[in-house]
N, C-alpha and C positions, 0 to 999 in steps of 0.2 A: 406570794401574791397579795399579801395582806398591803392595805394602804394603795393601792393602784388606783383609786379614784378617791376623792375628799370625802372625807366624813365631818361632820359638824358635832363634836360633845354633845351630850344630852344629858339631862338629869333623869334618874328612876322616877321621877313623877313625869316627865315629858314623856319618856318612852312608855310608860303604862298607859296615857294617855292617848297613844296611838298605836295600842295595842288590843287586838280582839280576837275572841277564840268562842266560834259559833257553830252546832252542827249544822250539816248541809240543809238539812229537812224543816230546819225552824223556818215558819214562814215569813218571818221577816227579814231572812239570810242576805238575800240580795241588796235589799235596798243599806241594810247594815254594813254589810263589806264595802259597798261601792261608796258610801257617805268615808267610812274608815279610810281607804286607797285616797279619796278625794283632799282628806285634813293631809297627807302626804304630798300631794302633788299640786294643791293649791297655794301652797307658799314658795313653787318655783318660779322664777324668771320665765317667761313665754318661749325666750330663745334656748331656752336648756332642753337639750334633748331627750324623750325617754327612751330607753332601751329597753325590752322586756326579754329576759333569759328564761327559759323555760326549759328545768334541766333534768333528766331522766332518759329511757330508753324504751323502745318498743318490744323488748325483747323478753321484759320482764311484767307482766300484770299491774303490779302493784308500783311499778315505777315507769308507769307509762301516764302518769297523770298530768307532768309536766310537757311531754311533747304532744298529748292531746289538748291540752290549752292553748298551746301555740297552734297545734292545727286550726282549731275553732277562731284564734283571733288572726291566722294568717287568710281565711275565708274574707276576712272583711276587705282586706286591700288597704288598710289605711295609711297615710304618709304621715300621719300624727306621732308615729312611732317606729321605731326599728325592731324586728322581732329576730330572735336566735332559737331555734330548739323546736321542731316538728316530728312528726310521724316520718316525714321524709327524710327530713334531714335534722337528726336529733344530736343535741348537746350531751356529752356524757362523761365519764371518769377519760375516757382518751383523748378525747379533744378539749375539754373546758379549759385548760389552759390557754390553748392556743388561740379559743374563741375569746377570751379575755382579753387577752393581748391584742388580736384584731380590732375589739370595740374601744380599747384606749388609744390605738394608734390612730383610728380614724374619726373619733368625736371627741372634741373637747369636752370636759367635764360634764360626761353623760349622767342623767340620773337613772339608773338600775333598778328595775323591778325583775328580782330573782322568784321564780316559782318551782316548787318541786315539793315530791312527794315525801312522807315522812312517815316512823313507826311511833306509838305512843300506848298509853294504858289503855286497857279493855274499855273503860266509861267514856275516852277522847275518841274511840276511832269514828270517823266519818263526820269530825270537826275540821272546820278549815280556820286557819289562823292568820292574820296579817300583822306585821311587826316592824319595828325599824331596825335597821342594820343588816347584814348580810345572813344569809343561811348558809349552813356549813353541808354541802353535798357528800355523802358518804359516809356521816358519822355514825347513821342506825347500824351499819354493816361495817365500821370498823375502817374505812377507809379514808387515808388522808389525801384531803382535796382542797384546791382554793377557795375561799369563801367567797360569795358572790353577792354584788347588789347593796344599795342606799336602804332598800325596803326588800321587803320578802312577804311572800304568801304561801302557805303548805298546807297540805292535807293530808291529815292521818289515816291512813288508808288499812293500816291493819295494827296488829299487838306486837311490840318491840321487847327485845331481851332474850330471846332463845330463837337458835335457827333463822338468823333474819334474812338469808337469802331465800330458804324454804319459804317462809311466810310472804314474802313480795313475791313470790312466783306465783303462790296459791290464793291472791287476794282476788275477791271478787271485781270482775269488770264491769258489772252494772254500778257497784260503788263507785268506782274508779271515773265513769264516763258521768255520772250525774254531777261528782263534785269539782269535775273539769269544766264541765259548762256552766255553773255556776260562777267559777272563780273567772273564767274569760268572760261572761257578761258583766261581770262586776268590774272589773277592769276597763270593758269598753264604756261602760256606764259613767265612771269616775272622769276617764279620760275627756269623754265627751261633755263632762260639765265643768270640767277645768279648764279644759281647750278652747270651748266656746264654739263648737264645729260640729256639725251634723254627722254624726256615726250613727248608721242604721245598727239597732239590736233589739233582740225578739227575748220575752222573757221566758226561761226553761220553764217546760210544762211540769 
C-alpha cells in the first residue's frame, strides 16, 4: 500500500520543523498542536481535500484513541474534511486496506491526516505527537498493516516493549479520552484557521 498517495521528499531539517511531541496536560498543548498542524495544512491548495483517518478499535481501551477522536470530529458535521474511523464505524486491521483504497478511488490527491494510538517509553506516556509522513498502525503489536497519512498525530497511551496486547487492554480510559479531546480540538482549530471558515470548537476542560 506504500505510495498510494503522493508524498513530496523532505529533508531531515524540514521533517524536524514539522514535528512535535508534547504532554497532553501541558498548559499550551492545544495551541502548540494546532499551530503545528497548521504548518502542514497552510501550504496546501484550498481545493486539495483534507481526509482524516482515525485508526483503532473500541474493543481495546488503549486502541480506542483513534475512534474517540473520530467520534468527536463527527459531531462537528463539517464539510471541510472527510472522516473515516469512529466508535460506530471504526477503521482497524480488518478494513484498513479497503478503506485506503476507497479514499484513493474517490478523492484526487487527498491530504490524509492519520490519527492512532501508540506505545512508548514510560516517560513519554501521555504525550501527543505530530509528524510528517505516515503512521504505521500495528507496529507496536507486531502487525504488518499499510502505512497511512501524509501527516500523523499519535497519542502515547501506555508503555511498549512487553505484552503489548495486554498493555493496550489495560490502559486507563480517562487518559485516552482526555488525549482524544485535545487531538480533535487541535485538528478542528487548525482546519478553521487554514481554511478560513467558521468551525465551532470548545476548549477542553
